[in-house]
N, C-alpha and C positions, 0 to 999 in steps of 0.2 A: 118145779116150784121151789124145791129145796135149794137148787143151784141159784135161782134168782135171789133168794134170801141171803145166801152166802155172799154173792157178788155185791149186793146192796150194802151188806155189812162191811165188806172190805172197802168199798168206796167211802163210806162214812168214816172209816178209820184213817183215811189219807190226811196229811197235814193241811191245815186251813190255808197256809201260805201258798201251797200248790194250787188250791182251788181259786184263790183270789188273784194270782199273779197277772193274768191278762188284764184285769180291771185296773190293777195298780199301775201297770205300764201305760195304759191308756190315760190314766189320771196324771201320771208323770209327764207324758208327752203334752197333754193339754196344759199342764202347769208351766212347762217350759215354753210352749207357744205363747201363753199369756204373759210370761216374764219377758220373753224376747219382744213381744209387741209393746209391752210397757217400756222396755229399754229403748226401743226404736222411737216411741213417742217422746221420750225424754231427750234423745239425740236430735230428733226433728225440732223439738221446742228450743233446744240449745242452739241449733243451727239457725233457726229463725231469729232467736235473740241475738246471736252473733252477727247475723246479717243486719238486723236493726241497729245494733251497736256500731257496726262498721259504717253504716250509712249516716248515723248521727255523728260519728267521729269525723267522717269525710266532710260533712257540712261545717263542723267546728273548725276543721283544718283549713277549709277554703276561706271561712270568715277570718280566722286567725292570720292566714297568709295575706289576705287583703289588708287587714289592719297593720301587719308588719310592713307591707309595701307603702302604705300611707305614712307610717312613721319614718320610713326611709326617705320618702319625699320631703317630709317635714324636716328631717335631719339635714337634708341637702339644702333646703331653703335657709335654715338657721346658719349653716356653715357659710353659705354664700353671703348672707347678711353680715356674718362675722368678718369675712374677708373684706367686704365693702367698708365696714366701719374701720377696720385696721388701715385700709388705704386712705380713708378720709382723715384719720388721725395723723397719718404720716404727712399728708398734704398740709393739714392745718399746722402741724409742728414746723414744717419747712417755712410756711408763710409767717408764722410767729417769729421764727429766727430772723427772717429778713426784716420784719417790722422792728424788731429789737435793734437790729443793726442801723436802720434808718433813724430811729429815735436817738440812738447813741450819737450819731453824727450831728443831729439837730441840737441835742443837749450840749455837745462839745462846742458848737457854734455859738450858742447862747452864753456858755461860760467864757468864751473868748471875748464876746461883746461886753460882757459884764466885768471883764478883768480890769478895765480902766475905770477907776472910781468916778461916779457921777459928779462929785464935788469939784473935780478938776475942770469940768466943763464950764462952771460958773466963773472961774478965775480968768477964762480967756475973754479977750475983747470982742471976738467975733466967732461965729459958728464956723468951724473948720469943715473942709470937704470930707474928712474922715468921719466926723460926727454925723454928717448927713448920710453917708454910706451906711454907717452903723444903724442909724434910725430906720432907714429903708429896709435893711436886712432884717432888723428886729420885727418890723411890721409884716414882713413876708413870712418869717419863720413861725411866729407865734400862732396864727390861725392853722397853719399846716401841722404844727406840733400838737395842737389840740385835737385836730382831726385824726392824726396818726395815733394819738394816745387813745382816743375813743374807739378807733377801729381795732387797735391791739387788745383793748379791754373786751370788746365784743368777741373777737377771735379766741381769746383765752377762755371766755365763758362758753363759747361753742365747743372748744376743745375739751373742756371739763365735762360738758354734757355728753359729748361723744365717748369720752373715757368711761363715764357712768353707764352709757348704753352698752359699751363693749363688755364691761364687767357683767352686766345682766345677761348679755347675749352668750357669754362664755358659760354662765350658770345654766342657761336654757339648753345649750348644746350638750353640756355634761349630763344634765337630767334626761335629755332625749336619748343620749347614748346609752345610759343605764337602762332606760325603759326599753330601748331597742334590744339590748342584750337579753333582758328578761323575756321579752316576746319571742326571741329566737330560741331560747331555752325551752319555753313552753311548747313551741312548735316542734322542736326536736323530740320532746317527750311524746307528743301526739303521734309523730311519725313512727317512733318505736312501738307505740301501742298498736298502730295500724298494722305494722308488720307482724305483730303477735296475733292479731285477728286472722291474718291470712294463713298462719300456721303451716308453712311449707317445711317439709322434713329436710334433713341434711342430704339425704339421697336425692330428693327432687332438686335441691339447689346445686348439687354436684352435677346432676344430669343437665341442668340448664346451663351451667358454666361450660360443660363439654360441648354442648350444642352451639353456644355463642362463639367459643373458640374455633369450632369447625367452620362456622359461617365466616368468621374473620379471615381464615386461611383460604377458603374457597373463593371468596369474592375479591377480585383484583382491584376494584375501585368502588366508590360509593354507589354508583348507578347499578352495578351488579348486585351489591348488597341489598339495595332496595327491591330489586327484582326478585330476590330470594325470599324476602321477609314480608313484602307487602302483597296482600291479596288483590288480584286485578278486579276492578269495579265492573259491575254489570252495566249494560248500556242504559243510560238515563238521560233525561232531557237536559240540555245545556242551559236552560233558562235559569235554573237555580244555582248555576256555577258561582256567581259572585255574591249571592245573597247569603253570606256566611258571617256570623258574628264571632270575633276572636278576642281572646284576652291576651294582654301583653305577657309574654313568657317571663320577663323580668321588668321591674320598674326602674327604668333608666333612660339615658339619652341615646338617640340614634347616631351612631358613628358613620354608618354607611347604609344608604338606601338601596332598595331593589333597583337594579338597572345601572347603578354607579359603576364606573370603571376604576380599576386599581392602577398602580404605576406601570404595570405590564400591559395595560389595555384589556384585561380580562373583565368581562361584565359580571356583576354580582347577581346571582339568582335568588338571593335572600336578603335579609337585613342583619346588620351587625349592631348590637346594643351594648352599651357600657353601663354597668351598675356597680353599687358598692360591693366591696369584698364580702363574700359569704352570703350574698343576697339570695333569697329563695327563687327557684325556677319552677314555674307552674305550667300545667297543661293548657295550651291555647284553646283547646276544645275537648269535649269528652271523647274518649277513644280507648284504644288498647295498646299496651306497650308490646311492640314486636321485635325490638332490639334495644339492649341497654348494656353498654360496656365500651371498652377501648376499641378503636378501629384505626388502621393505617394512617398515621399522621394527623388525624382529627382529634386525638385525645379521647376523653370520655364523651360518648355520644348517646343519643336516644332517638329512636324512630317510633312514632305513634301512628296507628292506623285509625282513621275516622270514618264516619259513614259517608255515603254518596261518592266514594272513590277518592276522598281526600286523605292525605297523610302529611305529617310534619316531621322535619328533621331539625334536631337541636344539638349543637356541639359547643363545648367550653365548660362542661361540668367540672366542679372541684370534687363533688361527691354525688353519687346517684342513690336516691332513696326509693326508687320503684323498681319492680322486678319484671322480667319478661313474662308476658301473658297477663299481667295485671290490668284490670279495668280501672280507668281513672276518670274523674269528672272534670269539667272545665274549671280551671282555677285551682285544681288540687296540686299540692307540691310534689315535684318529681325529684328534686335534689337542690343543691346550692352551688353558687359560683365559688371558684377558689379564693383563698385569702391572699392578697398581694399587697405588700407594703408600698405606700406612696403612689399607687396607680390603681385605676379601676379595671377589673377584669372584663372581658368581652364575651358575649354569647352570640353565636351565629344561628339564625332562625330562618328556615326555609319552609314555605307552604306550597304544596303541590297537589295536583289532581291528575292521577295517572303519571305520565312522563312529563307533564307540562308544569313548569314553575309558575307561580302566580304571585303578583305583588300583594302582600298581606296587609299593607297600610290602609287599604280601603275598608277592610273589615274590622280593624283593630279598634277597641274602645278608646274613647278620649282619655287622656291622662291629666291628672291635676298637678302637673309640675309647675 
C-alpha cells in the first residue's frame, strides 16, 4: 500500500506537458488537416474561378476576333471604293481635258469667224460665197458649242462631287484603320491574359520546345509529322463525314481552291487564302493543338486535332499565340499572319479526316465580303 502511494505521488509530480503531449500532437495533426483542407478548398475555388475566367475570356476573344474580321472586311470595302473613286476621277479628268481641247478649237473657230467686222458686209453689193460659208459654219458651231459647254459643266460638277466623295472616303478609311489597330491591340492584350491563365512554367515550355524540335527532326515530311502527332480516330459512321460546320481561319479572298493545280500540275489538297497583313488566324473548329512551330519549308505551322477523327493543318503564321496541348474553341485566335508591305500574306488551310484530304468549302460559313 505504501508503494502504491509513493508511485502515485511520483506520477503526480511529472510535468504536465509530458502528460498532455499525445493530445497536443493529435490536436496539431487535426489542425494541420483542417488547414490543408481549407487551403485545398481555396485552391479548388481559385481553379474554378480561373476556369470560369478563361472560358469568359475565350468567349470575349472569339467575339473580339469576329469583330476584328468584320472590321477588316469593312476596311477592304472602303479601300476598294477608294480605288474605284480614284479611277473615276482620273477618267473624268481625262474627259474634261479632252472637252476643254474641243471647246478651245470651237472658240478659236468662232474668233476667226468674228475677226471680219460685220459692218464690212453691208458695204458689199452682194452676199459673197465666203459670207455664206461663215454663216453656215456659225450655225453649225453654236449649238455644238452650247452642248459641249453644258456637258463640260456637268462633268466638272460630277468631278467635284467625286473629289468630295474621295475626301470623305479617305477619312472613313483612316478612321477604320485607327479602329482596326485599337481592336488588334485589345485582342493582343486578351491573348496575353489567356496565356497567363494557362500558367505554364518555364520548365514545361522548355520541355515542349524540346519535344517539338524532336518531332521536326524525326518527321521527314508533313505526312509523317501528322502520323506522329494526330491520334488515329476510332471507327465511326461515314454518314457524318461532311456534316461539319467550319469557320474561316482568316477573313480574306480565296487565291487557290481545293483541287486546283499549280504551274507544275500538282493538285492542291487544301485552300490558299489571302488576307490583310497581321490579320488574326482562328481555329476552324474546336480542338486541341497537337503541333505548333516551324517545320521543314512550311514556315510556322499548326496542326489541330478535332473530334470524329478530323484534323486541320494551317501554315503561313507570322506569329503563333497558342501552345501545344492547348484546347481551343471554334473561332478562337491561334496567331496572326505576317506583316508584308504592299502585298497580302497567304494562309494555307487543309482539312482532313484520317489520311483523306477533304474540300472544306462545303462546310465553311458564308462570308460578308
